[in-house]
C-alpha positions in Angstrom: 70.8 142.8 113.0 69.0 145.2 115.2 71.9 147.6 115.2 72.1 147.4 111.4 68.4 148.3 111.2 68.6 151.3 113.4 70.7 153.5 111.1 68.4 152.8 108.2 65.4 153.7 110.2 67.1 156.9 111.4 68.1 157.8 107.8 64.5 157.3 106.6 63.2 159.6 109.4 65.7 162.3 108.4 64.6 162.1 104.8 61.0 162.5 105.8 61.9 165.5 108.0 63.6 167.1 105.0 60.7 166.5 102.7 58.3 167.8 105.3 60.4 170.9 105.7 60.6 171.5 101.9 56.8 171.3 101.6 55.9 173.6 104.4 53.5 176.5 103.6 56.2 179.1 104.2 58.7 177.4 101.8 56.0 177.0 99.1 55.0 180.7 99.4 58.7 181.8 99.3 59.3 179.7 96.2 56.1 181.0 94.5 57.1 184.6 95.4 60.6 184.2 94.0 59.2 182.7 90.7 56.6 185.5 90.3 59.2 188.2 91.0 61.7 186.6 88.6 59.1 186.5 85.8 58.0 190.1 86.6 61.6 191.2 86.3 62.0 189.4 83.0 59.0 191.2 81.6 60.4 194.6 82.8 63.7 193.8 81.1 62.0 193.1 77.8 60.4 196.6 77.9 63.7 198.4 78.3 64.3 199.1 74.5 60.6 200.1 73.8 60.9 203.7 75.1 58.0 205.2 73.2 55.6 202.4 74.0 56.5 202.5 77.7 55.7 206.2 77.9 52.5 205.9 76.0 51.4 203.2 78.5 52.4 205.6 81.3 50.3 208.4 79.8 47.3 205.9 79.6 47.7 205.1 83.3 47.9 208.8 84.1 44.8 209.5 82.1 42.9 206.7 83.9 43.9 208.2 87.2 42.9 211.7 86.1 39.5 210.5 85.0 39.0 208.6 88.3 39.7 211.8 90.3 37.5 213.9 88.0 34.5 211.7 88.3 34.9 211.0 92.0 35.6 214.8 92.7 37.9 214.0 95.6 41.3 212.5 96.7 43.0 215.8 96.0 45.5 215.3 98.7 46.7 212.1 97.0 47.1 214.0 93.7 49.1 216.7 95.5 51.4 214.1 97.0 51.7 212.4 93.6 52.7 215.8 92.1 55.4 216.4 94.7 56.8 212.9 94.2 56.9 213.3 90.4 58.7 216.7 90.9 61.4 215.0 92.9 61.7 212.3 90.2 62.0 215.0 87.6 64.8 216.7 89.4 66.7 213.4 89.7 66.2 212.8 86.0 67.6 216.2 85.1 70.5 216.2 87.5 73.9 214.6 86.9 74.9 211.5 88.9 77.7 213.4 90.6 77.0 217.0 91.6 79.6 219.3 90.1 79.4 221.5 93.3 80.9 218.8 95.4 83.1 217.2 92.8 86.9 217.8 93.3 88.0 215.9 90.2 87.3 216.5 86.5 84.0 218.3 85.8 81.7 218.3 82.8 83.3 219.6 79.5 82.8 223.3 79.0 84.6 223.8 75.7 84.6 221.9 72.4 88.3 221.0 72.9 87.6 219.3 76.2 87.4 215.5 76.5 84.0 214.1 75.7 82.2 212.9 78.9 78.6 211.6 78.4 75.9 212.9 80.7 75.1 210.3 83.4 71.8 211.0 85.1 71.2 210.6 88.8 68.0 208.8 88.0 68.1 206.8 84.7 65.3 207.0 82.2 63.9 203.5 82.8 63.8 204.0 86.6 62.2 207.4 86.0 59.5 205.8 83.9 59.0 202.9 86.2 58.7 205.1 89.3 56.1 207.4 87.7 54.0 204.5 86.4 54.1 202.7 89.8 53.2 205.9 91.6 50.1 206.4 89.4 49.1 202.8 90.0 49.4 203.1 93.7 47.6 206.4 93.7 44.8 204.9 91.7 44.4 202.0 94.2 44.3 204.5 97.1 41.3 206.3 95.6 39.2 203.2 96.5 39.7 203.9 100.2 37.7 206.7 101.8 40.3 207.2 104.5 42.5 209.0 102.0 39.7 211.3 100.8 40.7 214.2 103.0 38.5 217.3 102.3 40.7 220.1 101.1 40.4 223.2 99.0 42.1 222.0 95.8 42.9 225.4 94.2 45.3 226.1 97.2 47.1 222.8 96.6 47.4 223.5 92.9 48.8 227.0 93.6 51.3 225.6 96.1 52.4 222.9 93.6 52.8 225.4 90.7 54.8 227.7 92.9 57.0 224.9 94.1 57.5 223.7 90.5 58.5 227.1 89.2 61.0 227.7 92.1 62.5 224.2 91.8 62.9 224.3 88.0 64.4 227.8 88.2 67.0 226.6 90.6 67.7 223.5 88.3 68.0 225.7 85.2 70.4 228.0 87.0 72.4 225.0 88.0 72.5 223.8 84.4 73.7 227.2 83.2 76.3 227.5 85.9 78.0 224.2 85.1 77.2 224.2 81.4 75.5 220.8 81.0 72.4 219.7 79.0 70.5 216.6 80.3 69.1 215.9 76.8 70.8 214.5 73.7 68.9 216.7 71.2 71.2 218.7 69.1 74.4 217.0 70.3 77.0 215.7 67.9 76.5 212.1 66.8 79.1 209.7 65.6 77.7 207.0 63.3 77.1 206.1 59.7 77.7 209.7 58.5 81.2 209.8 59.9 81.9 206.3 58.5 80.8 207.3 55.0 83.0 210.4 54.9 85.9 208.4 56.1 85.3 205.9 53.3 85.0 208.7 50.7 88.3 210.2 51.8 90.0 206.8 51.6 88.7 206.1 48.1 90.1 209.5 46.9 93.5 208.6 48.3 
């Protein structure tokens, strides 16, 4: 009888150990973090088709940051770093996923008779928007810490940024002209209802 009771007691102790491990603060925090991140990702996924609303919200966040810097009259070094970061994001948004300079295989179409290949960005539009919005939010929070308020002469920073922007965009435009690609869909040929309607008309005539 005593030997039969020992396994049951040991099994109960193991169950208590498992329950105590599952209710530890670290486990609870990890579960809560996973749930929050999962819900946050779900909300982000729901905003994907709403392009105009997302960019309006981004402009609102940027305006709030600009007003904060204007009224505080400081944190120009944060604004300069934010401008450099946004410039890098813009270059990624305008660049193809595979650089034609290092591509040995088929390149982008240069004639109308070439096979259609859609332009694939190095940085997709959603990630471009999300990175800019997150950068403005982080920069806005940094303006509440005096350690980041480094005294600088802001016209010099503005001049440096404008010069860097002009040189970078000039190089990017020359790259677009050289390899004959356009990172925007404006003015490109579309295939949709119009093509379907003309096909139906031709079939009815036959």
